[in-house]
C-alpha positions in Angstrom: 68.1 102.7 99.0 71.1 100.4 98.5 70.7 96.8 99.9 72.9 95.1 102.5 73.7 91.5 102.7 73.4 90.3 106.4 76.0 87.9 108.0 73.3 85.0 107.5 74.5 84.7 103.8 75.7 81.1 103.1 77.8 82.4 100.2 75.5 80.2 97.7 76.5 82.4 94.7 73.0 83.0 93.6 72.8 86.8 94.1 76.0 87.8 92.3 75.3 86.9 88.8 71.7 88.1 89.0 72.8 91.9 89.9 72.5 94.0 86.5 74.6 96.7 88.1 77.5 94.5 89.0 77.1 95.9 92.5 77.6 92.5 94.2 81.0 90.9 94.9 82.7 88.5 97.3 84.0 90.4 100.4 86.1 89.2 103.2 83.7 86.4 104.3 80.3 86.9 102.6 79.0 88.6 99.5 78.7 92.5 99.7 76.9 95.2 97.8 78.6 98.4 96.7 76.0 100.9 97.6 77.2 103.3 94.8 76.2 100.8 92.4 72.8 99.3 93.8 69.7 100.7 92.5 67.5 97.8 94.1 67.0 96.9 90.4 65.1 100.2 89.5 65.3 100.6 86.0 65.2 96.8 85.4 62.9 95.1 87.5 59.8 95.5 89.6 61.8 94.2 92.7 65.5 93.6 93.2 66.7 90.1 91.9 69.2 89.3 94.6 66.4 89.3 97.0 64.3 87.2 94.7 67.0 84.4 94.3 68.3 84.5 97.7 67.7 81.2 99.6 67.9 82.6 102.9 64.9 84.7 104.2 65.6 88.2 105.2 69.2 87.8 104.1 69.2 90.9 101.9 67.5 94.1 103.3 67.6 97.7 102.9 70.7 99.3 104.1 69.8 101.9 106.7 72.7 103.9 105.8 71.9 104.4 102.3 68.4 105.3 102.0 67.5 106.9 98.7 64.2 107.8 97.0 63.0 106.0 93.9 63.9 109.3 91.8 67.5 109.0 93.4 67.8 105.4 92.4 66.5 106.1 89.0 69.0 109.0 88.5 71.8 106.5 89.7 70.4 103.9 87.1 70.8 106.7 84.4 74.4 107.4 85.3 75.3 103.9 85.5 73.7 102.6 82.2 73.7 105.8 80.1 74.8 103.4 77.3 71.0 101.9 77.5 69.3 105.3 77.4 
């Protein structure tokens, strides 16, 4: 499952530098998460670091349009970070 940043984002800049996949970037108005790069930190951490550091409750949620299993997320992690394996 990729994550999505809701419009309650205050652009605090906390999430972008924490993403190990460089999936977060500034969009037209708020930060956005690229679903092709988001692994919910599977392969790196127990929980998504962007959610952990976000000061706004429930601002970063599961993207209902990009539901993936943990195995799919691990596969995406392996593709993105083949240099680490």
